[in-house]
C-alpha positions in Angstrom: 0.0 0.0 0.0 1.3 3.5 -0.9 1.4 6.2 1.7 1.7 10.0 1.9 3.5 11.8 4.7 2.1 15.0 6.1 4.3 17.9 7.3 3.9 16.7 10.9 5.3 13.3 10.0 1.9 11.4 10.2 1.6 8.8 7.4 -1.7 8.5 5.6 -2.5 5.4 3.4 -3.3 6.1 -0.2 -6.3 3.9 -1.3 -6.1 3.2 -5.0 -9.5 3.6 -6.6 -11.0 5.5 -3.7 -11.8 8.6 -5.8 -13.5 6.5 -8.5 -15.5 4.6 -5.9 -16.7 7.7 -4.1 -17.7 9.5 -7.3 -19.6 6.5 -8.7 -21.7 6.2 -5.5 -24.0 9.0 -6.7 -25.1 9.9 -10.2 -24.6 13.5 -11.4 -27.4 16.0 -10.9 -26.1 18.4 -13.5 -26.7 17.5 -17.2 -23.6 15.9 -18.8 -22.7 15.9 -22.5 -23.0 12.1 -22.6 -26.6 12.0 -21.2 -29.2 10.0 -23.1 -32.7 11.4 -23.8 -34.0 9.2 -21.1 -31.6 10.7 -18.5 -32.7 14.2 -19.4 -36.4 13.2 -19.0 -35.7 11.5 -15.7 -33.9 14.6 -14.4 -36.7 16.8 -15.5 -39.3 14.7 -13.6 -37.1 14.8 -10.5 -36.9 18.6 -10.6 -40.7 18.8 -10.8 -41.1 16.6 -7.8 -38.5 18.4 -5.8 -40.1 21.8 -6.4 -43.5 20.3 -5.3 -42.0 19.0 -2.1 -40.3 22.4 -1.4 -43.5 24.4 -1.8 -45.2 21.9 0.5 -42.5 22.6 3.1 -42.9 26.4 2.5 -46.7 26.1 3.2 -46.0 24.0 6.4 -44.1 27.0 7.9 -47.0 29.3 7.2 -45.9 30.6 3.8 -48.4 31.5 1.1 -47.3 31.1 -2.5 -50.3 33.1 -3.8 -49.0 36.6 -4.6 -45.5 35.8 -3.1 -42.4 37.6 -4.3 -39.6 35.0 -4.5 -35.9 35.3 -4.8 -33.5 32.5 -5.6 -29.9 33.3 -4.6 -27.4 31.3 -6.6 -30.1 30.1 -9.0 -27.7 28.1 -11.2 -29.5 26.6 -14.2 -32.6 28.6 -13.2 -35.0 25.7 -13.5 -36.2 25.9 -9.9 -37.1 29.6 -10.6 -39.0 28.6 -13.7 -41.0 25.9 -11.8 -41.9 28.3 -9.0 -43.0 30.9 -11.5 -45.7 28.4 -12.7 -47.5 28.9 -9.4 -49.7 31.9 -8.7 -46.8 34.0 -7.5 -46.4 37.8 -7.9 -42.8 37.4 -9.2 -39.7 35.2 -9.1 -36.2 36.5 -9.5 -33.0 34.4 -9.8 -29.5 35.8 -9.3 -26.1 34.2 -9.9 -22.7 35.2 -11.1 -23.3 33.0 -14.2 -26.6 32.4 -16.0 -26.1 29.4 -18.2 -29.7 29.4 -19.3 -29.2 32.8 -21.0 -25.4 33.2 -21.5 -23.1 31.7 -24.1 -21.2 29.5 -21.7 -19.9 25.9 -22.2 -22.9 24.2 -20.5 -25.6 26.4 -22.0 -26.9 23.8 -24.5 -27.2 21.1 -21.9 -29.0 23.4 -19.5 -31.4 24.6 -22.1 -32.1 21.0 -23.2 -32.9 20.0 -19.6 -35.1 23.2 -19.2 -36.9 22.3 -22.4 -37.6 18.8 -20.9 -39.0 20.5 -17.8 -41.3 22.7 -19.9 -42.5 19.6 -21.9 -43.2 17.7 -18.6 -45.1 20.7 -17.4 -47.1 21.0 -20.6 -45.8 24.5 -21.3 -44.9 23.9 -24.9 -41.6 23.4 -26.8 -40.6 27.1 -27.3 -38.4 27.7 -24.3 -37.8 31.4 -25.0 -41.6 32.0 -25.3 -42.2 30.2 -22.0 -39.6 32.4 -20.3 -41.2 35.6 -21.7 -44.7 34.9 -20.5 -43.8 33.9 -16.9 -43.4 36.4 -14.1 -39.7 35.6 -14.0 -36.5 37.6 -14.2 -32.8 36.7 -14.0 -30.0 39.0 -12.8 -26.2 38.6 -12.9 -25.6 39.7 -9.3 -23.3 39.2 -6.3 -25.2 37.7 -3.4 -23.1 39.9 -0.9 -24.2 43.1 -2.6 -27.7 42.8 -4.0 -29.3 45.6 -5.9 -32.8 45.1 -4.4 -34.6 47.4 -2.0 -35.1 46.5 1.7 -38.0 44.0 2.4 -38.7 43.3 -1.3 -39.2 39.5 -0.9 -41.6 37.2 0.9 -39.5 34.0 0.3 -35.8 33.7 -0.3 -34.3 30.4 -1.5 -30.6 29.5 -1.7 -29.7 25.9 -2.5 -26.1 24.6 -2.9 -24.8 28.1 -3.1 -23.6 29.4 0.3 -20.6 27.1 0.3 -19.4 29.1 -2.8 -20.0 32.6 -1.5 -16.7 33.8 0.0 -18.2 36.9 1.8 -20.9 34.7 3.2 -21.5 36.8 6.3 -22.2 39.8 4.1 -24.5 37.6 2.0 -26.5 36.6 5.1 -26.8 40.3 6.0 -28.1 41.0 2.4 -30.5 38.1 2.6 -31.9 39.5 5.8 -32.1 43.0 4.3 -34.1 42.1 1.1 -36.6 39.8 2.9 -39.5 41.5 4.7 -39.8 40.9 8.5 -41.8 37.7 8.9 -40.6 36.4 5.5 -39.2 33.0 5.1 -35.7 31.9 4.1 -34.6 28.4 3.0 -30.9 27.6 2.9 -29.2 24.4 2.0 -25.6 23.5 1.5 -23.3 20.5 1.0 -21.1 20.6 4.1 -17.4 20.8 3.3 -16.1 17.9 5.4 -18.5 15.3 4.0 -16.5 13.0 1.6 -17.9 14.8 -1.4 -18.2 18.2 0.2 -15.0 19.2 -1.5 -16.9 18.6 -4.8 -15.9 16.3 -7.5 -12.6 17.9 -8.4 -11.4 17.8 -4.8 -11.7 14.1 -4.2 -8.4 12.1 -4.3 -7.2 8.7 -3.3 -6.8 9.6 0.4 -10.1 9.3 2.2 -11.3 12.7 3.5 -8.1 14.3 2.3 -9.7 17.8 2.5 -10.3 17.1 6.2 -6.9 15.7 7.0 -4.5 17.7 4.9 -3.6 21.4 4.8 -4.0 23.0 1.4 -0.2 23.0 0.9 -0.1 19.3 1.8 -3.0 18.6 -0.6 -1.2 20.5 -3.3 2.0 18.5 -2.7 0.1 15.1 -2.8 -1.7 16.0 -6.1 1.5 17.3 -7.6 3.3 14.1 -6.8 0.5 11.9 -8.2 -0.9 14.0 -11.1 1.4 16.9 -11.9 1.5 20.6 -11.3 -1.3 21.6 -13.7 -3.8 19.2 -12.1 -2.7 20.3 -8.6 -3.4 23.9 -9.5 -6.8 23.1 -10.9 -7.8 21.0 -7.9 -6.5 23.5 -5.3 -8.2 26.4 -7.2 -11.5 24.5 -6.7 -11.0 23.9 -3.0 -10.1 27.6 -2.5 -13.6 28.6 -3.8 -15.3 26.6 -1.1 -16.1 27.7 2.5 -14.5 25.1 4.8 -16.9 25.6 7.7 -18.0 23.0 10.2 -21.7 22.5 11.0 -21.0 24.3 14.3 -19.5 27.3 12.5 -22.5 27.5 10.1 -24.9 27.5 13.1 -22.8 30.3 14.8 -23.0 32.4 11.6 -26.8 32.0 11.3 -27.3 32.7 15.0 -25.5 36.0 14.6 -28.1 37.2 12.1 -31.7 38.5 12.6 -33.2 35.0 11.9 -35.5 32.7 13.9 -34.4 29.2 13.2 -37.5 27.2 12.4 -35.7 24.0 11.3 -32.1 22.9 11.4 -31.6 19.6 9.7 -28.4 17.7 9.3 -28.9 14.8 6.9 -26.5 12.0 7.7 -25.2 9.6 5.1 -25.2 5.8 5.7 -22.6 5.5 3.0 -20.2 8.0 4.8 -20.9 6.2 8.1 -19.9 2.9 6.5 -16.7 4.5 5.1 -15.7 5.7 8.6 -16.2 2.1 9.9 -14.0 1.0 7.0 -11.3 3.6 7.7 -11.5 4.3 11.5 -8.0 5.8 11.6 -9.4 8.9 9.8 -10.9 10.3 13.1 -7.4 10.6 14.6 -6.0 12.8 11.8 -8.7 15.2 11.0 -8.5 19.0 11.4 -9.0 20.6 14.8 -12.6 21.4 15.4 -14.0 18.9 12.9 -16.4 16.5 14.5 -17.8 13.1 13.4 -21.1 14.7 12.4 -19.2 16.9 9.9 -17.7 13.8 8.2 -21.0 12.1 7.7 -23.5 15.0 7.0 -24.1 15.2 3.3 -26.7 17.9 3.5 -27.5 20.8 5.8 -31.0 22.3 5.4 -32.4 25.4 7.2 -35.7 27.1 7.4 -35.5 30.5 8.9 -37.9 33.4 9.6 -36.7 37.0 9.2 -37.2 38.7 12.5 
């Protein structure tokens, strides 16, 4: 078995095939260039069901979708915005630093194809641009930490799989509180950094939980030795875009804001639990402050009310 030696002299085993095993455990949620028509259709149906579940949760916390003003922060492909705009809302706005549904970016064709599948499944017609024009829906290229909206504009704010990417996340939380009216609802979810896939696909290597056991310099050295300088630079650049916060740190940041926490849900993974049983030595070498729950929580979901 190969091994890697950290700067403190501790030796970590290198598990050949670990990266491939981890990434194959879950299929991709984002459309890929090699997807079949069936995969696009299945993904579209999943998005429809997920939006239905989300709006049911919104109603369970006292929210009313009728006449609601909705903001999606870090809207990504924009499909969730489109699906919410099918309901009797007053308006839906989506913001992100890149808008693949509208811009000439590399993944634009895949995103538009999946969006067209969603429109077909919703019986909206095949002309995507016409659908977008007739819905109460707008997209804005905008920084979440400096939003160009007036105070108290929105009744519901949604941000899914985005806050881990926002470097000035405390400012973003302040902005979220500012643009939501008092009594309005906020839903946040994130992929916790210290989960096995929390470093995202490009960060996974053949040392289990490397991002929880190595400093960035050690990680760079390991990838350089195994894959070369260019790959090390790409992988490290990806890690540097993510917020390496523990679940405890996320809670502290939320508690400092003007939010009433209605629900705090840490979704634990049986797969990660089994990995820890397989590699129990990991616990002894993780970063200071990282707990077992950080290693096995694959999703953090929060429902908040603006005070």
